[in-house]
N, C-alpha and C positions, 0 to 999 in steps of 0.2 A: 634504554632506548624507548622513546615515546610511542606508545600504542594508541591507535585511534580506531573508532568504529562509527560508521554511518548506519543507522538502524531504522528500518521501516517495518514496524509491527502493524500489519493490516488486519482486516477481518477475514481475508482469504489466504494470504501468504505472509510469511515473515522473511525479509530479505536483509542480510547484513553484508556490508562491504568494509573490510578492515585491513590493517597493515601496521607497520612500524617503521619509523625513520623514512628512508627513501625507497623502501621496498615496494614492489608492485602490489596493487590491490588484490586481495583475495575475497572470495564471495561464498556465502552459504545461503540456502533457501529451503524453507520447509513449510508445510501446511500450518495455518494459524489455528491449530486445534490442540487442546490440552485437556487432561482429565486426571483425577487422582488415580494412582496405580491400581488401587483396589477396585476401581470401576471398570477396568478393562478386562476382557476375557482372561481368566486365570491360566489357561493352558496354552495360550497362543505365543507367549514370549514377546520380546521386543522385535519390531520390524526395522528394516533398514532406515536409518535417518532419525529414529526416535531417540529421545534423550530423557534420562531420569534426573529430576531436580527436586530440591526441597523447598516447599512453600509452607511456612510456619513449621509445624511438626509432622507434616504429611509429605509423602513422596508423590510427585506428579510425573506423568509422561507428557513431554512437550514434543511438538512437531508430529503429533499422532497421525497415522495414516488415515485417509478418508474412510469413513464408515466405522472407525474404531470408537469414536466418542458418541455414545448413545443418548446422552442427556440433553442434547441441543447445544448449539453454539451461542456464544455471547455476541449479540448483535444489537447494541444500544449505545447511547452516548456516554454511559459510565464504564465503558469497556476498560479504560486504563486503570480503574480501581479494582478490577476483579482478580481473583486468584489465577485464573487462566492467563491473563495478561502478564502477571508476575512470573508464571512458569515459562512463558515464551521469552520474556526478557532474560531470565536467568540462563535458559538454554542458549540464548544468543551470546551471553558473556562467556560461557564455556567454549563456544566455537572461536570467539575472537581473541580471548586471552591465551588460548593454547597452553603453552607450558609456563606462562607467567601468572601473576596474581594481581595485575593492575591494568585498567584501561585508563589512560591519561585524559583522553578527550572523546566524548560521545555526543553525537548530534542525532536527534530524532525529530519527527514531525507530527503535527496534529491537524485535523480538519480546520479550515480557515475559521469557522464559527467558534471553535474552541480555542484556537491560537489567539483570538482577539481578547480572550478572558484571562487577564493576568493571574488571577487566583488559580485558575485551572492549570495554566502553564506551570506555575510554581509548584502545584501539587504533583504534577508529573515529574518535574525536574528533581524535587526533593525525594521522590520515591526511587529514582534511579541513582541518585548521588550516594556516595559512601560505600561502606563495606557490606557485602552481601554473602550470606551463607547459601551457596548455590547447590551444594550436595552435602552428604553426610561428612565428608572429609575435605571439602574445598571451599575456600572463601576468596572472593574477588572484589577488589576495590575500584570504584569509578570516581576519579578525581574531579572531573569537570563535565557538566552536562549543559547542552544548549538545545532548546526546544523551539522549532520554527514552524511556520505555516507549511503544510505538506507540499504544495506546488513549488515552493522555493527550491526544493531538492532538484526537480527537473530543470528549472531555470539555471541553477548552478552547474548541473551536468552539461548543459548546452555550452555555457561559458567555458568550462574547463576542458571539454573533450571534443568540441567541434569547431568548425571555421566560422560559425555564426555569431561569435561573441561581439565582434565590432558592430555588426548590424543591430543587435539588441541594445547596445549601449546608446544608440541614437534613435531608438524607436519607442512607440507606444505598443507594448507587448501584452497580450492576453495569454496567460498560462492556464491550461485546463488539465485537471488531474482526475480522471474517472476511476474511483476506487470501488470496492465492494459495498461499503456502507454509505459513502457520500461521494458526490462529485464536487470537487473544490475548484475554484478559479481565483486567480490573483492577477491584478493589472499592475504593470510597472511602466512608468513614464520616465525614460532616460535613466533607468535603474532605481528610480524612486517609487516605493509602494504607494498605490492609490487605494487607500483603505476602503473608501466609500463604494468603489466599483469592484470589490472582491467579496466572495461569499461562498456558501455551500448549499447544495441541494441533496435531499435524501432520495431523489430518483436515480439511484446509482445502479451498479451492476447487479446487486441483489434483486432489485425491482425488474431489471431487464431479464434476468434469468427466470424470474417468476412468470413473466410474460411469455418467454420461450417455452417454458413448461406447459403453459396453457395452449399455445399454438400446436405443440406436438400432440397433446391430448385430443385436440379437435380432429386431427387427421388419423390418428392411430388408435384411438379408443382407450388409451391408458395413460396414466401420469407417471413419467419416469422419476420425477423428483429433482429439485434444484441441485442437490448434492451430486447426483450422477452426472448432470450436465457440467457442473463446475469441475468435477474431477477430470472429465474428458478434456476440457479446455486447459486445465493445469498441466496435464500430461502430453499436450500437443495433439490430441486426437480430434478429428473433425466429425466424429460419429459416436453414437451410443447404441446399446442393444435394448430393445423393448419387445417383450414376448418372444425373445430369441431371434428377432429380426433386426438387421442393421438400419438405423435411422440416421441419415446425414443431417448435420446441425446447421449448416450455413444458411439455408433458406429460412429456417425457423428463427435463427438469430437475427436475420435481416428483418423479418416481419416484426419481431419483438423490438428491435431498434427503432423501426418506423413508428411504433406505438409510444415509446418511452422518451427517446432522446430529443425530439423537437420541443417537448415541454421543458427540458433542461436548458436548451438554448433560449427559450423564452425568458426563463429566470435570469440567465446570464445577461441578456440584452436589456432587461429591466434594470440591472445593476449598472450597466454601461451608460445609462441616461445621465449620470453625473459627469460624464466626459463632455457633455454639451455639444454633441455632434462631431467630435474629433474622430478621425479615422484610426482604426486599429491597423497597425503596420504589420505585425507578426502575431501568429497564433502558434503557441507551443503546446504540444500534446504529450503527456506522460502518463505513467501508471498502467495498470493492467488492462484498462479499457480503451487505450489510445487507438488501436487499430479500428475498433468499432466506431469510434467517434470521428475518425478522419474524414469520411465522406460528408458528414454533416457540417464539420468545420469549414471544409472547402465550399460547401453550398451557402452557408450563412455568411462567410467572409470571403467572397470570391476574389477580391483584389489583394487580400493579405498573403504574405509569405507564410505558409504552413510548415512547421518544423516538427518532426517526430524523431526522437533519439533512436539509434540503431537497436538498443535494447530498452524499450519503453517500460517494460515490467520492472526493470531494475533501476530506472532513471532516478527516482527519488533517493534511493539508497546510495547510488553513485554520487549524486550531488551532496548528500549529507556527509559522505566520506571526504569529499573535497573540502567542505567546510571544517570538518574535524581535523583534517591533516594540517590546515593552515592555522 
């Protein structure tokens, strides 16, 4: 039976949506953190959700809990070439293959700027394709890999899982995907990609959390650190503790958003100049930062229909799974 996997390996989270045949989609999610097993505290053991995989001749812990990776995270454009990325990829295969040894179709995404580079796309595709030694006694084969621009996942999710598909088919649609490392946007005109009006910005959630960190320090006299803020948001908390006192995050995130996000929309609108004044009919928001970007999208495109998936954090992976299943 054909097994498929939609895989979104981000800089903050790894999300997979998988299944086989006509079965219902299943999902896994973990922190996008990995390190050699020997680099983690020796007496702590594995925590819930952590997975041991083999990278080269070394055992790695993937989906490591926040705070466990002490050597700094991979936050650069060559992320897909790192051992940490390979560890997260192999841990994802273990989840998706379950009791099998083959993933027949895998779809994943790249930032728009990288997805335009055919050689970069082929490098990622080749790395994921074929037989992989994922642990000391387990091998898993990936038979087919498709690499697409990241926001295409959210657009496909809207087509597959909402009532908006017919509207998008007849519209000029702007898809915005605010991730941790980059904010990506893609323009579709009646389902045709408008490459000149699509792009990426590095003023992403990592920059916004840096600004939030600074705003908290101004009021409270101490720096909590981006990792603490990120962990709170990942676990659904709207507060952190600093000097033993609860600090609510909403106001600081709003201040940070006001500093960072208008600059992103300036870049987006500069890209839209190639549309020669045509009106954007729909704005689709996906990714982990969709909630934060929504009020800015409504302000910048007041006449447009703004669409946000029910689960925007998972929307890219959901869309990739739809592509992989087909």
